[in-house]
N, C-alpha and C positions, 0 to 999 in steps of 0.2 A: 106532739109527735106520737104516731101510732106504736103500739107494742111490737108490731112486726110489719114487714112489707114483703112483697112478692118479687122474686128474682127468678128468671127463667134461664136455665143452663143446658148445654148439650153434654151428654155423657155417653159412653159406649154401651151397647146392649149388655155386655159382660158386667160392667159396673152396676148397671141398673138391676140385673139379676142378683148380684151379690148383695146389693142394698136391700132388695126384696127378701133375701134369705135372712139378713140381719133383722129386718123389720118383723118378719114372722117369728124368729127365734126370741126376740126381745119384747114382742107384743107392742111395739112402737110403730108409728107410721114412717114410711120412707121419707116424707117431708121433714119430720122431726129429726130423724137420724142425719139427713143431709144437712139440715140447719146446724146441728151440733158439730158435725165434721167441719163445716165451713168456719164456724166460730172458733173452733180449736186451731185450725190452720191459720186463720187471720191473727189470732192472739199470739201464736208461736212466731210467725213471721215478723210481726211488729216488734216483738221482744228482740229478735235478731237485729232488725234495722235500728232500733233504739240503742242497742249495745254498740253497733258499728259507729253510730253518730257520736256516742259518748267517747269512744276510743279516738275518733278523729279529732274531737274537741280536746282531748287530753294531749294528743300529738301537737296540735296547733298551739296549745298553752305551754308546751315544753314539759308536761308531766309524763316523763318516760323513764325507763330504767334500761340499763345495758343488758345484753344477753347473759353475761356472766352473773349479774346481780339477780336476774330472774331465775337462773338455774340454781344459784345458791339458795334462794328462797324455796324452790321446789324440793331440793335435796333436804333442806332443814325440815320441811313439812313431812316428807317421807320418813326421815329419821325419827321424828316426833311420834308418828303413828306406830313405828316399830319399837318404841321404847328406847330409842337411841342405839339399837342393835343394827349392824350393817348386814 
């Protein structure tokens, strides 16, 4: 498998100009910055999808808590960070 591959995308002239400004300011190529941006976006979105799938699996397996139980846990965590002070 090659270290990288080519992907052609369409972007607005405004985004292209902004990418050019970033490239100039960081002394990186537009292609490098675009690749980094796409990689970060894909990683973030896949984390979201994975989390949703884990949540759906939890629901299907009956691993859920009531709203009251969840709120009690949240309140306990808040109280713990405040040192037990309300």
